[in-house]
C-alpha positions in Angstrom: -72.3 6.9 -7.6 -70.1 6.4 -10.7 -67.0 8.6 -10.6 -68.2 10.9 -7.9 -67.7 8.6 -5.0 -69.0 5.5 -3.2 -71.5 4.8 -0.4 -70.9 2.3 2.4 -73.0 0.9 5.2 -71.7 1.4 8.7 -72.8 1.3 12.3 -72.5 4.7 14.0 -71.5 4.0 17.6 -72.6 7.5 18.9 -76.0 7.2 17.3 -76.4 3.5 17.9 -77.8 2.9 14.4 -76.8 1.7 11.0 -76.0 4.6 8.6 -74.9 5.2 5.0 -71.4 6.8 4.6 -70.7 8.6 1.4 -67.1 9.2 0.4 -65.8 11.3 -2.4 -63.8 9.3 -4.9 -60.0 9.2 -4.4 -59.5 10.6 -7.9 -61.5 13.8 -6.9 -60.1 14.1 -3.4 -57.3 16.4 -4.7 -59.7 18.6 -6.8 -60.5 21.6 -4.7 -63.7 22.4 -6.7 -65.0 18.8 -6.3 -64.1 18.8 -2.6 -65.8 22.1 -2.0 -69.0 20.8 -3.8 -68.9 17.7 -1.7 -68.6 19.6 1.6 -71.4 22.0 0.4 -73.7 19.0 -0.4 -73.3 17.8 3.2 -73.8 21.2 4.6 -76.9 22.0 2.5 -78.6 18.7 3.1 -78.0 19.0 6.9 -79.9 22.3 6.9 -83.0 20.9 5.2 -85.4 19.4 7.7 -87.9 17.3 5.7 -88.9 13.6 5.8 -88.5 13.7 2.1 -84.8 14.7 2.0 -82.2 12.1 3.1 -81.2 13.2 6.6 -77.5 14.1 7.1 -76.1 13.4 10.6 -72.6 14.7 10.1 -70.0 15.5 7.5 -66.3 16.1 7.6 -62.9 14.6 6.6 -61.8 11.1 7.6 -58.4 10.4 9.0 -56.9 9.7 5.6 -58.0 13.1 4.3 -61.0 11.8 2.4 -64.2 13.9 2.8 -67.3 12.0 3.9 -71.0 12.5 4.6 -72.9 10.4 7.1 -76.6 10.1 6.4 -79.6 7.9 7.1 -79.5 4.4 5.7 -82.3 3.9 3.1 -83.6 0.6 1.9 -85.5 0.5 -1.4 -84.7 1.6 -4.9 -84.1 4.6 -7.1 -87.1 5.8 -9.2 -85.0 5.1 -12.3 -84.8 1.4 -11.4 -88.5 1.3 -10.7 -89.3 2.9 -14.1 -86.9 0.6 -15.9 -88.6 -2.4 -14.4 -92.3 -1.4 -14.7 -92.2 1.2 -17.4 -94.6 3.6 -15.7 -96.4 4.4 -12.4 -100.2 4.5 -11.8 -101.9 7.9 -11.5 -102.1 7.5 -7.7 -98.4 6.6 -7.4 -97.5 9.6 -9.6 -99.5 12.0 -7.6 -97.9 10.7 -4.4 -94.5 11.0 -6.0 -95.1 14.6 -6.9 -96.6 15.4 -3.5 -93.7 14.1 -1.6 -91.1 15.7 -3.8 -92.9 19.0 -3.5 -92.7 18.6 0.3 -88.9 18.2 0.0 -88.7 21.2 -2.3 -90.9 23.4 -0.1 -88.4 22.9 2.7 -85.4 23.4 0.5 -86.7 26.5 -1.3 -87.7 28.1 2.0 -83.9 28.1 2.7 -83.0 29.4 -0.7 -81.7 26.1 -1.8 -82.2 25.1 -5.5 -81.5 21.5 -6.3 -80.9 22.0 -10.1 -80.4 18.2 -10.8 -83.7 16.4 -10.1 -83.7 13.2 -12.0 -85.1 9.6 -11.5 -81.6 8.6 -10.3 -81.7 11.2 -7.5 -85.1 10.2 -6.3 -85.2 7.2 -3.9 -88.3 5.2 -3.1 -87.6 4.1 0.5 -89.4 1.2 2.1 -91.3 2.7 5.1 -93.0 -0.3 6.7 -94.9 -1.4 3.7 -95.5 2.1 2.2 -93.2 4.2 0.1 -91.5 7.3 1.4 -90.0 9.4 -1.4 -86.5 10.9 -0.7 -84.7 13.5 -2.7 -81.0 12.8 -2.9 -77.7 14.2 -4.2 -77.5 18.0 -3.7 -74.0 18.0 -5.3 -74.8 20.8 -7.8 -77.4 22.6 -5.7 -77.3 26.3 -5.4 -78.0 28.1 -2.2 -78.0 31.8 -1.2 -74.6 31.4 0.5 -72.2 28.8 1.7 -71.9 28.2 5.4 -68.9 30.4 5.4 -70.8 33.3 3.7 -69.5 32.9 0.1 -71.7 32.3 -2.9 -72.2 28.6 -3.6 -71.8 28.4 -7.4 -71.1 30.5 -10.4 -74.4 32.2 -11.4 -73.8 31.4 -15.1 -73.0 27.7 -14.7 -75.1 25.2 -16.7 -75.6 22.1 -14.5 -78.0 19.2 -14.5 -79.2 16.3 -16.6 -80.2 17.4 -20.1 -83.6 15.6 -20.3 -84.8 17.1 -17.0 -83.3 20.6 -17.3 -85.6 23.6 -17.5 -85.4 26.0 -20.5 -83.7 28.6 -18.4 -81.0 26.2 -17.2 -80.0 25.9 -20.9 -80.6 29.3 -22.2 -80.4 31.7 -19.2 -78.8 30.1 -16.2 -78.8 33.3 -14.2 -82.7 33.1 -14.2 -82.8 29.7 -12.5 -84.9 29.7 -9.3 -87.2 27.2 -7.5 -89.5 27.0 -10.5 -86.7 25.3 -12.4 -86.9 22.4 -9.9 -90.6 22.3 -10.4 -90.1 21.9 -14.1 -87.8 18.9 -13.5 -90.4 17.3 -11.2 -93.1 17.8 -13.9 -90.9 16.1 -16.5 -90.5 13.1 -14.2 -94.2 13.0 -13.4 -94.9 13.0 -17.2 -92.5 10.2 -17.7 -93.8 8.2 -14.8 -97.4 8.6 -16.0 -96.8 8.0 -19.8 -93.6 5.9 -19.9 -91.6 8.5 -21.8 -90.4 12.1 -21.1 -92.2 14.9 -22.8 -89.2 16.2 -24.7 -87.7 13.0 -26.2 -85.4 13.9 -29.1 -82.3 12.3 -30.5 -79.3 14.5 -30.2 -78.6 17.6 -28.2 -79.6 20.1 -30.9 -83.0 18.4 -31.4 -83.6 18.3 -27.6 -82.8 21.9 -27.2 -85.0 22.8 -30.1 -88.0 20.9 -28.6 -87.5 22.5 -25.2 -87.1 26.0 -26.6 -90.3 25.7 -28.6 -92.0 24.2 -25.6 -94.4 21.9 -27.5 -94.9 18.3 -26.3 -97.6 15.6 -26.7 -100.3 15.9 -24.2 -100.2 13.1 -21.7 -103.7 12.0 -22.7 -102.3 11.2 -26.2 -100.0 8.6 -24.6 -102.1 7.4 -21.7 -105.9 6.7 -21.9 -106.6 7.4 -18.2 -105.3 11.0 -18.3 -108.1 13.6 -18.1 -108.2 17.1 -19.5 -107.6 18.4 -16.0 -104.4 16.5 -15.8 -103.4 17.7 -19.3 -103.9 21.2 -18.2 -101.8 20.7 -15.1 -98.9 19.5 -17.3 -99.3 22.4 -19.7 -98.9 24.8 -16.9 -96.1 22.8 -15.0 -94.1 22.6 -18.3 -94.6 26.2 -19.4 -91.6 27.4 -21.2 -91.6 30.6 -19.2 -91.1 30.4 -15.4 -93.9 33.0 -14.9 -96.4 30.6 -16.6 -95.7 27.8 -14.1 -96.8 27.2 -10.6 -95.3 29.7 -8.2 -94.4 27.2 -5.5 -94.0 23.5 -4.8 -97.0 23.6 -2.5 -99.2 25.2 -5.1 -98.0 22.7 -7.7 -98.8 19.7 -5.5 -102.2 21.1 -4.5 -103.2 21.7 -8.1 -102.3 18.1 -9.0 -104.5 16.7 -6.3 -107.4 18.8 -7.6 -106.7 17.7 -11.1 -106.7 14.1 -10.1 -110.2 14.3 -8.5 -111.6 16.7 -11.1 -114.2 15.3 -13.6 -113.2 14.3 -17.1 -114.5 17.6 -18.5 -113.1 20.0 -15.8 -109.7 21.4 -16.7 -107.7 22.4 -13.6 -104.3 24.0 -13.4 -104.3 25.9 -16.7 -101.8 28.7 -17.0 -103.1 32.2 -16.2 -104.1 34.3 -19.2 -101.5 36.7 -20.5 -102.2 40.3 -19.5 
């Protein structure tokens, strides 16, 4: 959690189960903006009903005045740890990762909630009886239609997120950010999982922004021999510089990736629509 807070394991007497309790750091407990974001994170996550978003049971303020969020206890590892250890995922693992994340985003976007900070550190690979259940975490900078009290959640011009996984519009036109920005971030992670490196890998902020603005990246097949033209075409569309060139929804994006996985080596699937 770094400087944001800490997570503890506890036993919830009312629920009769072990839970994870997230506390804001003491250094931020007197910062009204940080506290508001922390409360908002708990409220937003509690609204999202999906097996692929960490379930929030309750949130509030402890006796000492420290805000907390009680959520399901997950056992496993962050995607970042998995990639650091193994370098990359198999095609099947990558497709499963994208499919499950898109399930989380379908539920969130339906409620008008945009995550805005999807990174390998915020994706948890939970052990689910021998299989992996992907969980999307950390909605601390998420944007929703309104707060629970009816006010807007975040400033519409705010630039938030991890630079490597941020969509072009997050950099250059934050007011245009919508659900398709989250889909871009998922596609960047999928590219990294499949090839071992992100598509826009530049040293220095200026070089990174330039690469993202131009929108040109090595096709995954140039980095991984088992990537077919259909998969290349899926990434070209998923990482389109313009949101209108991308998939329109998380569900469409996941379905297209499944089709690309099973398509023959000479059958491009998921190419962007032709400009009118």
